[in-house]
C-alpha positions in Angstrom: 23.0 0.6 -23.3 20.8 -2.6 -22.5 18.5 -1.6 -19.2 15.7 -4.5 -18.2 12.3 -2.9 -16.2 12.9 -3.6 -12.7 9.7 -2.8 -9.8 10.3 0.0 -7.6 8.6 0.5 -4.2 7.5 4.0 -3.0 7.4 4.1 0.7 6.8 7.4 2.3 8.0 8.1 5.3 5.2 8.1 7.6 4.7 9.4 10.8 1.8 7.2 12.1 3.6 4.6 10.7 0.6 3.4 8.2 1.7 2.0 5.3 0.9 4.1 1.8 2.9 2.8 -0.2 2.9 2.5 -4.3 3.9 0.9 -6.8 5.6 1.3 -10.2 8.0 0.2 -13.0 10.9 2.0 -14.8 14.0 1.0 -16.6 17.4 0.1 -14.8 20.9 -0.6 -16.4 20.9 -3.8 -17.2 25.0 -4.0 -15.5 23.5 -3.1 -12.4 21.1 -6.2 -11.6 23.5 -8.7 -10.6 23.3 -12.0 -8.2 24.4 -11.6 -4.9 28.2 -13.0 -4.8 30.4 -13.5 -2.4 31.5 -9.8 -2.3 29.1 -7.6 -0.6 27.3 -4.8 -3.9 26.3 -2.9 -0.8 29.8 -2.2 -0.4 31.0 -1.9 -3.7 32.3 1.4 -4.8 31.7 1.3 -8.4 28.4 -0.4 -8.2 27.0 2.4 -5.8 28.6 5.0 -7.9 26.9 3.5 -11.2 23.5 3.1 -8.9 23.1 6.7 -8.2 24.2 7.9 -11.2 21.2 6.1 -13.2 19.3 7.0 -9.9 19.8 10.8 -10.9 18.2 10.0 -14.1 15.4 8.0 -13.2 14.5 10.3 -10.2 13.1 13.3 -12.4 10.8 10.5 -14.4 8.8 10.0 -11.0 9.3 13.2 -9.1 6.2 14.6 -9.7 4.1 12.0 -8.3 5.9 11.6 -5.6 5.6 14.6 -4.6 1.1 14.2 -5.6 1.3 11.7 -3.2 2.9 13.3 -0.5 0.5 16.0 -0.6 -2.2 13.5 -1.1 -1.2 11.7 2.6 -0.8 15.2 4.2 2.2 14.5 6.4 5.0 17.4 7.6 7.9 18.2 6.9 10.6 15.6 8.3 12.7 18.8 8.7 10.8 21.6 9.9 7.4 20.5 10.6 5.5 22.3 8.1 3.2 20.6 5.9 4.7 18.6 3.0 4.2 20.2 -0.4 7.2 18.4 -1.9 9.5 15.1 -1.6 13.3 13.7 -1.2 13.1 10.6 -2.7 16.4 8.3 -1.8 16.4 4.8 -3.7 18.1 1.8 -1.9 19.2 -0.9 -4.2 17.6 -4.7 -3.8 19.0 -5.8 -7.2 20.9 -8.3 -6.4 17.8 -9.8 -4.6 16.3 -13.0 -6.4 13.3 -10.8 -7.8 15.6 -7.9 -7.9 13.6 -4.2 -6.9 14.4 -0.9 -5.7 13.0 0.8 -2.2 12.3 4.3 -3.1 12.2 6.3 0.8 9.5 9.3 -0.2 10.6 11.9 2.3 8.3 14.3 2.8 9.4 17.8 3.0 8.6 21.2 2.2 9.3 22.9 -0.8 12.7 24.1 0.8 16.1 23.1 -0.6 17.7 23.4 3.0 14.6 21.0 3.9 15.3 18.6 1.4 19.1 18.4 1.4 18.6 18.3 5.2 16.3 15.1 5.0 18.3 13.1 2.4 21.7 13.7 4.9 18.7 12.6 8.2 18.3 9.4 5.8 21.9 8.7 4.7 22.8 9.0 8.1 20.0 6.0 9.8 20.7 3.7 6.4 24.8 4.2 7.4 24.0 3.0 10.7 21.1 0.1 10.0 24.8 -1.0 7.8 27.5 -1.0 9.9 29.3 -4.2 10.1 27.4 -5.3 14.0 23.9 -4.8 12.2 24.6 -7.0 8.9 26.4 -9.8 11.1 23.1 -9.9 13.6 20.4 -9.6 10.3 22.3 -10.6 7.2 22.7 -14.3 6.1 26.0 -15.6 6.5 26.5 -17.3 3.8 24.6 -15.0 1.1 24.4 -12.1 2.6 20.4 -11.9 2.4 18.8 -10.5 5.3 17.2 -13.1 7.1 16.7 -12.1 10.7 14.4 -15.1 10.8 17.0 -18.0 11.3 19.9 -17.7 14.2 22.3 -20.0 15.4 20.5 -22.1 18.1 23.4 -22.5 20.4 24.7 -18.5 20.3 22.5 -17.0 18.7 24.7 -14.0 17.6 24.6 -14.9 13.6 21.8 -15.4 11.3 21.1 -17.4 8.0 18.5 -17.7 5.6 17.7 -21.0 5.6 19.4 -24.4 7.0 21.3 -25.3 4.2 23.3 -22.4 4.6 23.2 -22.8 7.9 25.2 -26.1 7.5 27.3 -24.9 5.1 29.0 -22.1 7.6 28.9 -24.5 10.5 32.4 -25.2 9.4 33.4 -21.8 9.9 31.2 -21.1 12.6 31.7 -23.9 15.3 35.1 -21.9 16.3 33.1 -19.5 17.6 29.9 -20.1 18.6 30.9 -21.6 22.3 32.7 -18.3 22.9 29.6 -16.3 21.7 27.0 -18.5 23.5 29.8 -17.3 26.6 29.0 -13.6 26.3 25.8 -14.1 25.4 24.6 -15.7 28.9 27.0 -13.4 31.0 
């Protein structure tokens, strides 16, 4: 299987909000790197399973480094509060971005398997909530799906775009609902 080197951004979950991010490059199957199209890769079950399978082989390669970094940062286990001596890496695909990469949330845990499992479960719930249709409608460009919270429709402020071209392109569809959304926002 052909692979392509992909940037991995390791982001430890820190209580104080400080950024202790580090980066590394690891090979990822080339078939996982696809430009965003009309369908969402995040909801494509086949793609998700292929991504998960690829990550299951990669996680052991960087587990030791993640554990070491967590101990250096001196964090508490996110489930029981004990001193974190281990980590639970949770990769998230950004392989449809113009410059593909993977964000690895590094969850601080103690050595207990129960804590690792619970940390991953908690993070999955947070991600699931953040990927809800309501959240994505408010944060993803209506044309290409790129998270683009910086350019909302000036009238209704209910949808966002990554740029003026996509806003103009989507206007034919959006204008039908724009006035109604603006009235709802006003009340």
